[in-house]
C-alpha positions in Angstrom: 62.4 48.9 187.7 61.8 45.0 188.4 64.2 43.1 190.0 64.6 40.9 187.1 65.8 43.3 184.8 68.4 45.1 187.1 70.2 42.4 187.6 73.8 42.4 185.9 74.9 39.7 184.1 78.6 40.8 182.8 80.6 43.9 184.5 81.0 46.4 181.3 84.1 48.7 181.3 83.3 51.7 182.1 85.7 55.3 181.4 87.0 56.7 184.5 85.4 59.9 184.9 85.5 60.5 189.0 88.3 62.4 190.9 91.1 59.2 191.3 91.3 59.1 187.7 92.6 62.9 187.7 94.5 62.7 190.6 96.5 59.6 188.8 97.3 61.4 186.2 98.3 64.9 187.9 100.5 62.4 190.4 103.0 62.1 187.3 104.0 65.6 187.3 105.1 65.3 191.1 108.8 66.5 191.3 109.6 63.1 192.9 111.7 61.3 189.9 110.0 57.5 190.5 106.4 58.9 190.4 106.5 59.0 186.1 105.8 56.2 184.6 108.4 55.9 182.1 107.6 52.7 180.5 104.2 54.0 179.8 105.6 57.0 178.0 107.6 54.7 175.8 104.6 51.9 175.1 103.1 55.0 173.7 105.4 56.8 171.7 106.2 53.6 170.0 102.5 53.2 169.4 102.5 56.7 167.5 105.9 56.0 165.6 104.7 53.1 164.0 101.3 54.7 162.9 103.5 57.5 161.7 104.7 58.0 158.2 108.9 58.6 157.9 108.8 61.8 156.9 111.6 64.6 158.4 111.7 65.2 162.5 109.6 68.2 163.2 110.9 70.7 165.2 108.7 71.3 168.6 109.2 74.4 171.0 107.8 74.0 174.2 107.4 76.6 177.0 106.4 76.1 180.3 108.0 77.3 183.7 107.5 74.4 185.5 110.3 72.1 184.8 108.7 69.1 185.7 106.1 69.2 183.0 109.0 70.5 180.5 110.6 67.1 181.2 107.6 65.1 180.8 106.3 66.5 177.4 109.8 66.5 176.2 110.3 62.5 177.0 106.8 62.1 175.8 107.3 63.4 172.8 111.6 63.3 172.1 110.9 59.9 170.0 109.0 61.0 167.3 109.8 65.1 167.2 112.7 67.5 167.6 112.0 69.5 170.8 113.7 72.5 172.5 112.0 73.3 175.8 112.3 77.0 177.5 111.1 78.7 180.3 108.8 81.4 179.8 107.8 83.5 177.0 110.2 85.8 176.5 113.0 82.6 176.2 110.4 81.4 173.6 110.7 84.5 171.3 114.4 84.3 171.6 114.5 81.1 170.7 112.2 81.4 167.4 114.4 83.8 166.4 116.9 82.0 166.4 115.4 78.6 164.4 111.6 78.7 163.5 110.2 75.6 164.8 107.2 73.7 163.4 104.7 74.0 166.3 104.7 75.9 169.5 103.4 74.1 172.6 103.0 77.0 175.6 101.5 76.9 179.1 99.5 79.8 179.4 100.2 81.1 182.9 104.1 82.3 183.1 106.4 84.8 184.8 107.8 87.4 182.5 105.9 86.9 179.3 102.6 84.2 179.6 101.3 82.6 177.2 98.6 84.8 175.9 100.7 87.7 174.6 103.3 85.0 173.7 100.3 84.2 170.8 99.5 87.9 170.7 103.2 88.7 169.3 103.6 85.6 167.7 100.5 86.8 165.2 101.1 89.7 164.9 104.8 89.3 162.7 104.6 88.3 159.2 107.2 85.5 159.7 105.6 83.6 162.7 101.6 84.4 162.2 100.7 81.1 160.8 103.0 79.4 163.2 101.0 76.5 164.7 100.1 77.2 168.3 98.9 74.9 170.9 98.3 76.4 174.6 98.3 73.7 177.8 96.3 75.3 180.8 94.9 73.5 184.1 91.5 76.2 183.4 89.4 74.1 181.9 86.4 76.7 181.7 84.9 77.7 178.5 85.7 81.0 178.7 89.2 80.3 179.2 89.1 78.1 176.2 87.3 81.0 173.8 89.9 83.5 175.2 92.9 81.4 174.0 91.3 80.7 171.0 90.5 84.5 170.2 94.0 85.9 170.7 95.1 83.5 168.0 96.2 80.0 169.2 95.3 76.9 166.7 94.7 74.5 169.8 93.5 74.5 173.8 94.4 71.4 175.6 93.7 71.5 179.5 95.5 69.8 182.3 95.6 67.3 182.9 95.6 65.4 179.4 96.5 61.8 178.2 99.6 61.3 176.4 97.5 60.1 173.1 95.1 63.0 173.3 98.7 65.4 173.5 100.4 63.1 170.3 97.1 63.2 168.3 96.7 67.1 168.7 100.4 67.8 167.9 100.8 65.1 165.0 97.7 66.6 163.5 98.4 70.7 163.6 102.0 69.3 162.6 100.9 67.2 159.7 98.4 70.5 158.7 101.3 72.9 158.7 103.4 70.4 156.6 100.3 70.9 154.1 100.3 74.6 154.3 104.1 74.9 154.0 103.6 72.9 151.0 100.6 74.5 149.5 102.4 77.9 150.0 105.5 76.7 148.4 103.4 75.1 145.4 101.9 78.4 145.2 104.8 80.6 145.1 106.4 77.9 142.4 103.7 78.5 140.5 103.5 82.4 140.7 107.1 82.2 139.8 106.6 80.3 136.6 103.4 82.2 135.5 105.8 85.5 136.2 108.3 84.1 134.2 106.1 83.1 131.3 104.2 86.7 131.7 108.1 88.5 131.2 108.9 86.3 128.5 105.2 86.4 126.8 105.1 90.3 127.5 101.7 90.1 129.1 100.0 90.9 132.4 96.9 90.3 134.5 94.7 92.8 135.3 91.7 93.2 137.6 89.3 96.1 137.3 86.0 96.6 139.8 83.2 97.9 137.7 81.4 99.5 140.3 83.9 101.1 141.9 86.5 101.4 139.0 89.6 100.4 141.1 92.3 98.8 139.0 94.7 96.2 140.2 97.6 95.3 137.9 100.1 92.6 138.4 104.1 93.0 137.8 104.2 92.5 134.4 101.0 94.3 133.6 102.5 97.7 135.1 105.9 97.3 133.3 103.9 97.1 130.0 102.2 100.4 130.9 105.8 101.8 131.5 104.7 102.3 135.3 107.1 101.4 137.8 106.2 98.4 140.6 105.4 101.0 143.6 102.8 102.8 141.9 99.1 102.6 142.6 97.5 102.2 139.4 94.0 103.4 138.7 91.4 103.6 136.2 91.9 107.2 135.7 95.8 107.0 135.3 95.7 104.4 132.7 93.5 106.2 130.6 95.5 109.1 130.9 98.4 107.0 129.4 96.3 105.5 126.4 96.5 107.9 123.0 94.1 110.3 122.6 93.1 109.4 119.2 92.5 105.6 120.7 90.7 106.6 124.1 87.4 106.7 122.7 87.3 103.2 120.8 88.8 101.7 123.9 86.0 103.2 126.6 83.5 102.2 123.9 84.4 98.7 123.3 84.5 98.2 127.1 81.1 99.4 127.4 79.8 97.0 124.5 81.4 93.7 125.7 80.0 94.2 129.2 76.4 95.3 128.1 76.4 92.2 125.5 78.2 90.2 127.7 80.9 89.1 125.2 84.7 89.0 125.1 86.4 92.4 125.8 89.5 92.7 123.1 90.7 95.6 121.8 94.2 96.8 120.7 95.4 100.6 121.5 98.3 102.9 121.6 99.8 104.1 124.7 102.6 106.7 125.5 104.5 105.8 128.7 106.0 108.0 130.7 109.0 108.7 128.8 107.7 109.6 126.2 107.9 106.3 123.9 105.0 105.0 121.9 104.1 101.4 122.9 100.8 99.5 121.6 98.6 96.9 124.1 96.6 94.5 122.9 93.6 94.0 126.2 91.3 91.1 126.6 89.6 90.2 129.3 85.7 89.0 130.6 83.3 90.5 133.0 81.3 88.6 135.8 78.0 89.5 136.8 75.8 89.6 140.0 72.7 87.2 140.2 70.4 90.4 139.3 72.5 90.7 136.0 75.1 93.4 137.7 78.2 94.1 136.0 80.7 93.1 139.0 84.3 93.1 137.4 86.7 92.3 134.4 89.4 90.1 134.8 91.8 89.6 131.6 95.4 90.0 130.3 97.1 92.6 128.8 99.7 91.7 126.1 102.5 94.2 124.6 102.5 93.8 120.5 105.0 96.7 120.2 107.1 94.4 118.3 104.6 93.0 115.9 103.4 96.5 115.0 106.4 97.7 114.1 106.8 94.4 112.0 103.6 94.9 110.5 104.5 98.1 109.6 107.8 97.3 108.3 106.5 94.7 106.0 103.6 97.6 104.7 106.6 99.5 103.7 108.4 97.1 102.3 105.4 95.6 100.2 105.2 99.1 99.0 108.8 99.7 98.1 108.8 96.1 96.3 105.5 97.3 94.7 107.5 100.3 93.9 110.3 99.2 92.2 108.8 95.9 90.3 107.3 98.6 88.6 110.4 100.9 88.1 111.9 97.6 86.7 109.0 96.8 84.2 109.1 99.9 83.0 113.0 100.3 82.5 112.8 96.8 80.7 110.4 98.3 78.4 112.4 100.9 77.3 115.3 99.4 76.8 113.8 96.7 74.7 112.1 99.7 72.7 115.5 101.4 72.2 117.5 98.2 71.5 115.2 97.4 69.1 115.2 101.1 67.2 118.6 101.0 67.5 119.8 97.2 66.2 120.1 96.6 62.5 119.1 92.9 63.2 117.0 90.7 65.1 120.6 88.8 66.6 121.9 92.2 67.6 118.6 92.7 69.2 118.7 89.8 71.0 122.4 90.3 72.0 122.2 94.0 72.6 118.9 93.5 75.0 120.0 90.1 76.5 123.1 92.1 77.9 121.3 95.3 79.2 118.5 92.8 81.0 121.2 90.6 82.5 122.9 93.8 83.7 119.6 95.1 85.2 119.0 91.4 86.9 122.8 91.1 87.9 122.0 94.7 90.1 118.9 93.7 91.3 120.7 90.6 92.9 123.1 92.9 94.7 120.2 95.2 95.7 118.6 92.1 97.1 121.3 90.8 99.2 121.7 93.9 100.6 117.9 94.1 101.5 117.6 97.1 99.5 119.3 99.4 101.9 122.6 100.2 99.9 125.4 98.2 97.5 128.9 98.6 97.8 130.3 100.7 95.5 133.4 98.4 94.6 131.0 95.3 94.5 128.9 97.1 91.7 131.6 98.0 89.9 133.1 94.5 89.6 129.9 93.2 89.3 129.1 95.6 85.6 133.0 95.1 84.6 133.3 91.5 85.1 132.9 90.6 81.6 135.2 93.0 80.3 137.8 93.0 82.4 140.6 90.6 81.6 144.0 89.9 80.9 145.3 93.3 82.9 143.4 95.2 80.9 141.9 97.5 83.3 142.6 99.1 86.6 140.0 99.9 89.1 140.6 102.2 91.9 138.6 104.0 94.7 137.8 104.2 98.8 134.9 102.1 100.0 131.3 103.8 99.9 128.2 101.8 100.0 125.6 103.4 97.4 121.9 104.5 97.7 119.9 101.8 96.8 117.9 104.3 94.6 121.4 105.6 93.0 122.3 101.4 92.2 120.3 100.8 88.7 121.0 104.2 87.0 125.3 104.2 88.0 125.4 100.6 87.1 123.3 100.9 83.8 126.0 104.0 82.9 128.8 101.6 84.0 127.3 98.7 81.6 126.8 101.2 78.4 130.2 102.2 78.7 132.2 98.9 79.3 129.7 97.6 76.0 131.0 101.1 73.7 134.4 99.9 74.7 134.0 96.6 73.8 132.3 97.4 69.7 133.9 100.2 69.4 136.4 101.4 72.1 140.0 100.4 73.5 138.8 96.8 74.1 137.8 96.1 70.7 141.1 95.0 69.2 142.3 93.2 71.8 144.9 95.8 72.7 143.7 98.6 74.7 142.7 99.2 77.9 140.5 101.3 80.4 140.9 102.5 84.2 138.2 103.3 86.4 138.8 105.7 89.4 136.1 107.4 92.0 137.1 109.6 94.9 134.7 112.1 96.9 135.7 115.7 95.6 137.1 117.7 98.8 137.3 121.2 96.5 135.8 123.4 93.9 132.4 123.0 92.1 132.5 119.3 92.9 133.3 119.6 96.5 131.2 116.9 98.4 130.0 114.6 95.0 131.1 111.2 94.5 133.6 111.6 91.1 134.0 109.1 88.7 136.4 109.1 86.0 136.8 106.3 83.3 139.2 106.3 80.7 140.3 104.0 78.0 143.5 103.9 76.1 145.3 102.0 73.2 142.1 101.2 71.2 141.1 102.1 66.9 140.9 105.6 66.3 137.5 106.8 67.8 135.3 107.9 64.3 132.3 110.5 65.8 129.0 109.8 64.8 126.4 112.2 63.2 123.8 110.1 65.2 123.8 109.6 69.0 122.4 106.0 70.2 120.7 104.3 73.3 123.9 103.6 75.0 125.4 107.3 74.7 121.9 108.4 75.6 122.6 106.4 79.1 125.6 107.7 80.0 124.8 111.3 78.8 121.4 111.4 80.3 120.6 108.9 83.0 122.7 110.6 85.8 121.0 113.9 85.1 117.6 112.8 84.9 117.9 110.4 87.8 120.5 111.4 90.3 120.8 115.3 89.7 124.2 114.5 88.7 127.0 115.7 86.0 128.6 114.0 83.0 131.1 114.5 80.9 131.3 112.2 78.2 134.3 113.1 75.5 136.2 110.7 72.3 139.1 111.5 70.9 141.1 109.8 68.1 142.4 107.5 70.3 140.7 107.9 74.0 137.2 107.8 75.3 136.9 109.6 78.6 133.8 110.0 80.7 133.9 112.0 84.3 130.5 111.6 86.3 129.6 113.5 89.4 127.2 111.8 91.9 125.5 114.2 94.8 126.7 113.1 98.1 123.1 112.5 99.3 123.2 108.8 97.2 125.9 107.4 99.1 127.6 106.7 102.4 130.9 106.3 103.2 131.8 102.6 105.0 134.4 102.3 107.4 136.2 99.4 105.8 138.5 101.9 104.5 140.4 104.5 105.9 139.1 107.5 103.7 139.5 109.5 106.4 143.3 109.8 104.9 142.3 109.3 101.3 143.7 106.2 101.1 142.7 103.9 97.9 142.9 100.9 96.9 143.7 99.8 93.0 143.4 96.3 91.5 144.4 95.3 88.3 142.8 92.9 86.3 
């Protein structure tokens, strides 16, 4: 090189790489107290604190059998971290058991339990297998670093090291650990929210390997199939739970979805291990390899049992309503026809048919309020006799029963005709007569177990028997035997009218509103 190009014009600082530099760094670990540059430590720590974001002080555990090294590192990190020091790996394990640190700094060469063994034990424990670990060692060879990293350490720091390098690596791993913990916490929170949503929404997740046929079910999905949480599910196990009549359709739809690359969506029944029947809706979508081979299907399963039961109840209700509407219309038509045949004028016809249709409507209202599940017998009697019971002319007496919906309309029509006849021709036609109606459940004789009504009129004008039977009398005498299989005994005497009705017990159910076991009955005079 020509001389004019080799002369230095200015001095350039160089990074010291020779032995004096390392010796200078090593002298800081000598046992003499005065050899440690306290001002340098304070200066470096202050700079690190200024650059660090304010946060909760991390807890660092340092394991090293060299007391001077422990003290040096402790003082170096103490301004920014909470540092706990121990002399060997065994003491480190005990300290971690008491309180899990945010990071472990460990020397490799230690008595009793060295750094490599400490790392192995921490990685084998599920509680500490993600704990950040930095190994400290004077062994600077590549083999030593590789061995330490293979043992499970997160980092490897060679002695002697600079204070800035130690700070930088500790800070980096503490931040990474915090990010990991925050991510794990967020994941747990999300999983909890998902599990809560799955529980409330009655749905679960599933994964089907289309190659091996292995199945993985979430906890909520297992619950939908009635399986215990600890049971290891399989495709064969789930197939065995599907209702025999639905299995072929489920398999066919699954194969179609995979072959046509469309969504899998099917509803089917399952039989739980306890024998109960449940409805399920399964939905899923398959994924494929680049060559087109189907790999897996991921989806959700919904418990639709309540929806299906509701749909079934609705179908039954619509069918029942259709049947009852037809019956009511047929009844109205018959009432109109017979009322016309027995009426002497249009005004009389309108009055009669209006009363009878109103009676049908009132009874229908009672049935609607009870959702067609039965009507209180006391309420039915009071409702049908309200137009004629007044001024204390009536006595109603009997225990409380619930009359079946099918029997309510026939009984109401008979009561209406009895009251109408009493008002027009009987005890209530002159304003001085009275009537009573009593009912009970017979406990002996040929009427044993039946509901027995006794209608009695008295105090009215003399009864003049007719040679012809009107529509009202036909209803009284014939409707109960025809519709309910009961018995009617209707007698007209000179100054009294008596009607006895017997209705089979299948048309009523006793309510607990009265203590009928002791045959107590209540009476009310109107």
